[in-house]
N, C-alpha and C positions, 0 to 999 in steps of 0.2 A: 567617676564612680557614682552609682546610685546611692541615695542616702538612707535607704531602708534595709532592714535585715529580717529575713524570714526565719527567725529563730524563736525558740521558746525557752522557758526556764529549766534549770537542771532538775528541779523537783518533779516537773511534769515528765521529763525524759526518764527519770528513774522509776516512775510509776508504771511505765510500760514494760511488760514482761519480755517482749522480743525486741530486737534491735530496730531502731527507728531511723528514718531519714527525713530530710525536708524540714518541716516546721519545727521539729524537735531538735534539729542540729545545734551543736554548741557554737558559741561565737568565738571570734578571734579576740585576743586580749586588748590590743591597742589600735589595730588597723580599722576597726569599725566602732562607731558610737553605739550606745545602747539600742538594741533592735527595735524596729517599728512594731513588732508583734510580741514584745516582751512585757509582761505585767510589771507595773511599778514596784510592787512589793516582793517580786521574785528575783530582783536584780542581785541581791546579796547572796542568793542561793545558787547562782550559776557557777558551774565548774568550767573554767576556760582551758583552751589548749595551750601547751607550752610553746608550740610553733605554729605560725600561720599555715593554713592548708585547707583543702577541700574536706568537708564533712560528709560528702555524698559518695555513693558507690558508682562504679562505672561498669559498662559492659560493651561487648563487641557486637555491632550490627551484623545480622546474617546477610549472606550474599557472596557472589563470586569475587567481587572487587574488595580489596583490602582497605576498608575505611578505618579512620581513627576511632578510638573508643568514644562513646557518648555517655552523658550523665544518665544514671538509672534512677528515674523519678516516678515510675509507674507502680511502685509497690507501697505507696503511702497508706496509712491506716485511716479508718473512718474518722476517728477523732481529729486527725491532722487536716483532712479535707474539710470537715465540718467547721472547725475553728477558722480556717482560712476564709471560707465563703461567708460565714456568719459575721466574723469580727472585722475582717480587713478588706474583703473584695465587694460583697454585695450589701452587707449591713441591712438596712431597712428600705432598700430601693424598690421601686415598682418594676414591673416587667419591661415597661418602655424605657427604663433608665439603666438597664443592665449593661449595655455597651458603654454608656457614659461612665458609670461607676468603675467598670473594669479598666477603662482607659486611664482614669485617675489613679487607680491602684498601680498600673504598669509604669506610669510616669515616676512613681516613687521608688520602684525596686528594679526596673529593667535597665541594663547597660545599653545605651543607645547605639554603640558600635564596638568593633574590635573583637567580636566573638564569631566563631565559625559554627556551622550547623549542617546536619544532613537534611536536605529537602526530600521528604519521603512521601510519595504518592502511590497509588495502586499500580502504576506502570513502571516507575523508575525511582532510583535514589541517586542523588547527586550532592556533592560537597559544595557549599556556598559560604560566603563571608558577609556578615551584616555590616552595612555602612551607615544606616540610620533606621529609625523606627517611626512609623506613622501611628501614634498611639490612638488617635480617634478612630482610625479604620481597623485597628488591631492587626496591622501588617508591618513586616520588616522590609526595608529596602536592602537588596542583596546584589552581590556580583559573584560570578564563578570563582571558586578558590583555586589557588595554584599549589601543587599540580592538580590538573583536572582529574576528578574521580567520579565515575558514573557506573551504576549497575542497572541495566534496563532489561525488561522482558522483550523489547524490540531492538534488534541489532542495528537498526538504522539511526539510532539516537547518537549522532556525532556531536562534537563540540559546536559546530556551526548551527546544528538544529537546536541545541540547548540555548545558545545565545539568542537565536531568533525567538524561541519561546519566552525567554526572559524579557526580550524587547516588547513582545506583545502584551506581557503583563506589567510593563513599565518597571520591571525589576522589583515589584512589590508582591510579597508572598504572605499568605495568612500565617500568623504565628503558630497556629495549631498544627501546621504541616512541617514545622521545623523542630529537630531534635538537636539540642546544643552539644557540641563536641566537648569532651571532658577536659578540664583544666585543673591540675592539682594545686593551683595557687589559692583556690577558694574565691577568686574574684568573680567568677561567673556562676557560683552556686545559686544565688537568688534569681538570676536570669533564667536558669534552667528550671527552677521550681515554679516561677511565675508563669512561664510558658506551659508547663505541665498542667497547672490549674486551669488555665484558659482552654487548653486542649481537652482535658477531661470534662470540663463544663459543657462545651459545645458538642462533644461526642456522646455524653451520657445523661446530661441533665436538661439542657435546653431543648425545647420543642418549637418548631417553626410557627405554631399558632399561639404561642404564649403571649405575644404582644397584643393579640386580639381578645384575650380573656379580660376579666374584670381587673382594672388597674388601680383599685383603691386599697387593696390589702398588701400586707408584707409578702413580697414575692418569695423570700427565703422560706418563711414558715409554710406558705401555701403550696409551693412546688419543689423547691430545692431540697429541703430536709427529707420529705417522704421519698423522693426519687433517689436521693443519696443512700438512705437507709435500705431501700429495696435493692439497690446495686450491691451493697455489702452483704445483705441477707442472702442474695443469690450466690455471691462468691463464697460464703461460709456455709453453703448447703443448708440453709434454713427455710428454703422455699421449695415446695414440691416441683419435681421436674416438669410435670404436665402443666402446671400453672405458669412456669417460665415460658414454655412454648406458647401458651395462650396469650401471655402478655406481649411477647414479641410479634405474634401474628396481629394482635389488635393494634400495636404501634404501627406496623407496616400498613394496615388497612386505613388507619387514621391519616397517616402521611399521604397516602394515595388519594383519599377523599379530599384532603385539604388542597393538594396540588390541582385536582380537577376543579375545585371550588374557586381557586384563585384564577385559573384559566378562564372559567366561565364568567367570573366577575370582570375580568379584563376585557373579554369580548363584548360584554354588555355595555361597557363604557364607550365602545366604538359603534354601537348599533344606533339606528335612528329611533327616536322615541315613538312609542305607540305602535311599533311594527309588530307583526305577528311573530316574527322570530324572537323578538325581545320578550314577548309574553311567554313563549315556550321556554326560553332560557331562564326566565324568572321562576317558573315552576320547577325546572330542573335544579336551579340554585337552592330553592327552599328544601327540596328533597335531600340534596347533598349536605346542606347545613344541618338538617335534622339527623341524618345518618352520622355526621361527624360528631354532633353533640352526644349521641348515644355511645359512640365509641370512646369519647373522652371520659364520660362518666364511668364506663367499665374500667378504663385505665386508672382512674382515681381510686376506685374500689380496691384495685390490686396494689396500688402504690401506698395507700394508707395502711399502716400495720394493724391498727385496731379494726378497721373495716374488713381487711383481709382475713383477720382471725374470726370476726363475727359471722361473715357470710360464707367463709370456707371455700374450698375448692371442689367443684363438682366433678370429681374424677370418674371417668368411665372405665371400669375394670374390664380388661380384655381376656380374662382367664377363661379358658374353655373347659367344660366338664368332660371327663373321660367316659362317664356312664358306667354301665355294668361291664365287668370283665368279660372278654369274649368267651371264656369257658363257663361263665355264669357263676363261678365260685367266689365266695367272700373270704377274705384273708384277715387274720389277726396279726398285727405287727407289734412286736414287743421291743421296746427301746430300753437298753441298759448299757452303760459304759463298760461294766464288767458283770458277768453272770456267774453267780456262785450257786452251789447245790441247794442251800437253804432257801434262797430267793426263788429258784426255779420250782422247788417243792411247794412253796406257798402259792406261787402263781398257778400251778397245776391244780391245787386244791380250791383256790378262791375264784379264779377267773377263767381258767382254761379247761376246767372239768366238763366233759361232754355229757349233756343230758340224754337220758334214754330216748332213742328214736330220732335224735338230732343228727343232722347231716354232718359228716366229717368236715372239719375246717382246717385249712392249712395255716401253719404258724411260721412267720418270718421274723428273724432277729436283726436288729439294727443297733448301731452304736450311737447314733444321734437322731433326734426327733425330726429334723428337716428331711433327711433321706426317707424316713418312714412316711411322712406326709406326701412327699413326691411320688411314692410308690403306690399310693392308695387309689382304688377305684370305688365306685358307688357301693355303699353298704359295708365297707371295711371298718375295722376298729383298730385304733392305735392305743396301746397300753404303755405308759411311760413309768419306768421303775424309779425309785428314789435315786437322786443324784443331782449334780449341778451341771447343766448342759449349756454350752456356749455355741450360738449359731450366728452366721454372718449373712443370712439371706432372709427372704420373706416367706412366711407360711401362707401360701396361696391355696385356699381350700375351695374348690369348685364343685365337689361332689358331696353327697350326704354321707358323712362319716362321723364316727365318735372318737374323740380324743380325750382320754381319761388318765389321770394319775393314779398310781397304785401306792396309796399312802396319804399322808397329810400334805397339804399344799406347800408348807414351808420346807418339806423334805424333797420336793420335786420342783426344782427351779430351772426355768428355761430363760436364759439371758441373751438378748440380742446385742451384738456389737457391730461396729461398722456403720457407715452412713447409708441411709436408705429412706424411702418415702414412708413405709409403714412396717409393722411387725406381723400382724395377723390380718389377712385379707380374705373375707368370706363372701362367697357368691352362691354357695350350695343351697338346695331347697330345704334341707333339714340337717343342720350341723349341731353337734352337741359337744361341749367342752367342759370338763369337770376335774376338780382336784389338783390343779396346777398353779404354780406361781410364775407369772410372766414379768420379767424385768427388762425395761427398755433403756437403751443408751443411744446418744448421737442420732436421734430420729428427726425427721422433718414433719411427718404426719403422726396420727394417733397410734396407740398401741394395738387397737383392734377396730377395723372398719367393716361394717355389714353393708354391702352394696345392694344386695337383693336376697330373696329367700329368707329363711328363718334360722337364727343362731341362738342357741341356749347356752348360757354360761352359769355354771353352778359350783359353789364351793371353791372359788378361785380367788387368787390375789393378783391384783394388777398394780405394779409399781411403774408409774408412767414417767415420760420425759417431756413430751409436748402436750397434745390433747390426750384424753383417755379413749373412750369408746365413741365412735361416730356411727349413727344409725341413719343411713341415706334414705331418700325417697323410695317408697314401695318395699322397703325392707322391714323385717320383724325381728325384734331382739328381746330376749327374756334373760334377766340377770337375777339370780337367787343366791342368798347366803354368801355373798362375795364381798371383798374389800378392795376399794380402788382409791389410790392416793398419789400425790406428787405431780399431777398434771400442771404444766405451766399455762395451759388454756383451761377449757372446761373439762370436768371429769367425764361427762356424757353430753354429746351434742345430738339433738333430736331434730331431724329434718322434716319438712312438710310431707304428708302422705305416708308416713311411717307408722309402725306400731311398736311401742316400747313398754315392757312390763318390768318393773323394778320391785323386788320383794325381799325384805330383811337384809339389806345391804348396808355397808358403810361407805360413804363417799366423803373424803376429807383431805385437807391440806392441798387443795387445788386452787387455781385462780378463781374459778367459779365452780359451784357444784354441778348443776345441770343447766344447759343452755338450750332453749327451744327456739329454733330458727323461725324467721318470718314466714307465715303461711297465708298472708292476706292477699297476695297476688292472685289474679284470676286463674292462673294455670296451676295453682297449688291446691292440694287437698289438705283437710285438717288432720293433724296427727292424732292417733289414739294412744293415750298415755295412762298407765296404771302405776301408781306409787303407793305401796303399802308397807308400813313398818320399817322404813329406811331411817338411818341415822346420818344426817348430813351436817357435818360440823367442821369447824376450824378451817373454813375456806377463806381465801383472801378477800373475795368480793361477796356476792350473794349466794345463798343456798340454791336458788333457782332463778334464772334470768329468762325473760321473754323478749325477743327481738321483734320490733314492729315499727312501721313508718311514723314519722312525727304527726302527719295529718290525722292519723288514727286517734291520737289523744284528744283531738277536737271533736271527733265524731262519736267517741265512746259514750259520752254522757247521754246522748239520745238513745243509744242501744241499751244502756243500763235502765233508763226510765221506762222502756217499753216491754220488759220481760218480767214474768212472775219470778223466775229463778233469781234474777238480780235483786228484786225487791226482798226476797227472803234473805239473800246474802247481806243486803244493807241492814236489815233488822238484826241479823245475827252479829254483825261486826260493829254495830253502832255503839255498843257498850252500855245500853240502857238497862236499868236494874230489873225491869220486868220482862226481859227477853225470854226467859224460860217458860213464861206463861203462854207466849204466842207460838214460838217455834223452837223445839229442842234441836240439839245438834244432829241427832239421828235423822230427823225429818229434813233438816237442812241438806245433809249430804245426799239423801235419797232424792230430794227435789232437784239438786244440782246435777246429778249424774244419771239418774234413772235406773242405774244398775248397781248402785253402791251397796256394799255389805254394811250391815248395821254395826256401828262401833260406839258403844256406850261411853259417854263422857258427861260429867256433871259440871265441870268448870272449864273456862277458856284458858287453858294453860298455854305456855309458849308454843308447844308443838302444835296444838289445835289451831291457834291463831295463824301459824304459818301455813297449815293446810287450807284454812279458810281463805287466806289472802291469795293463794295460788288458784283455788277454785274460782274465786271472784273474778280475777283478771282473765283467766282462760275462758270463762263463760262470756264475759264481755267481748273478748276477741272473737269467739265463735259466733256470737250473735251478729257482730258487725260483718263477719264473713258472709253469713246468710243474707243480710240486708244488701250487701254488695252484689250477691248473686241474683237476688230478686230484681234488683235494679237493672242488671245486664239483660235478664230475661225479658223484662218489661220493654227495654229499648229495642229488643228483637221482635216485639209484638206478642210475646207470650205473657198473657195477663194472669192466667191461673196456674201458678206453679205448685207442684206437689210438695207440701210442707214436710211430709215424711222423708222425702229424698233430701231435703235441704237441712233437716234437723240432725245432721251428723253429730254424734257426740265426740267431743275432743278427748274425753278421758273415760275410762271404765271405772276408775276409782283413785282418789287421792285421800288417804286416810291413815292415821296412826304414825305419820312420819315425824321425826324429831329434828328440830333445827337448833343447833347450839353453837355459839361462839363463832358465827360467820361474821366476817369483817364489816359488811354493810347490811346485814339482816337476812331474814329468811327468803324474801322474794323481792325482785326488782325488775325494771324494764329498761331496755336499751332502745332509745329512739334514734332513728336515722332519717 
């Protein structure tokens, strides 16, 4: 018997809502000593079984051959795997020590012999029996079980062929290829669980290049935890489907590049020194190494949940616009779950009354807003009557249409249920949405995404689930007199090269109020942002966050010293008593933006300080962007750059905004 027990305390098991297996399984009363993975202070809380027996479930393997049932160990929860790898298998090991730590773990919990397993490969399944375990190599010594059971895609796999194959392998098989046969005595529970953790690790966590990475830091924190979290985020539909595809493609590309790199390195070791072939191979090796490093960095951005949130997913919308209806006619779509005479009379008077000389317009009636949106062509109007509408799809708006509520937003509620990447997807040239409350549930992406074109949101309420509104590169978004709250990410995400106008809105109870993505890369254009009279309050983090590279913080001081705008900002925010004698706030804002409306203030209240702080940081970033562009032009031999072209203004106006009760303050930066 192995001396360890893969069990946890009863309190931990009771805390989980659904039935758990594996690490949270309960112990036998007398046959096992206190478990290897049981906390000292939780022993008295454990609830024991009255009779010895397996605490794991079983299931029947698929196939033509009747195999015995095997332990079902592949449905463990994130918490169970996390605890196993962190506390008992890997601990604080380095990447180069993973196999050694795993072997030590297996020696404590794995039965060395006496258990049967299904050897499962891509070609066949066969029943074997373990006679010994080579812990250092993570392999089991096996023999064919009796009676002989085999299920193969190739009919030529006879008993003799299988014996010959085992002889070639010296009867030693990788543990991750073995699925332990179910035994209701409970003796082999921990063997099945230990092999499951080894199998899961090498299939989903371990990368072939991990040992060549930096070996100084905690491997679990650096690699295992983020990859494990990503795996479960994908399982639980918390990652956009397109990002999952991108991640798997990047992983395949990186593995292929690493394989080529290893082959090239191996060939170099066999070449004569100073040969021409060696020099060529060295250059190819450097290219492969550089390519591999770039791919690994992209993988890390996706694996890290914080960076995945900050940098977002550049989804390319494939929605195609229908254009003008073949007949050239524009239709008004009326949405109402039930239509009564009084409502119809009001609609005819307020919205559907034809003006003298106006062309006749067809009216279509729908019971839900999604069908109305899907029926729209260029120039159509959708009027949503009061009611609570539940939809299970995405509003994909590719044409210039108007979507308006007939009444107050709280009376016209569109609620999205069912898992999906986004709620409202906008790609039309000029989309207008007004007077509607949108409620989001079980989402992966934001409540509204503007991919391109212009979208205007007025007098709306957005009750978010993940992020709120995302304004992609080259898109334009106007939000007026609206209320946005509840986002687990940022209320509004602004990408480089976009235009965003926010006026008289409330943005509150989100993780961050507004997040401005990094635009310092040479391929990015500066966003144009206008924020006037918004109330940004009660957010968990900052009211406004700017994402920028760490190196920029070192260069920013030079940019601040070299511009008149920043000098004015330094004077204004320095807190000196004679500040009003030199530059008043109106002149400051005018100087900072060039197009700012005058907004008279006599004192530096909290809201004005917040506006100044944002202006100060954005000007510094904009200036640095210009300097970087001048430097690139100079390197290309262009010594006289047009300053007018490079003095793009990041914002049209940031004034009159109120920042209240945000957890970390009105403005902050995220350095990466």
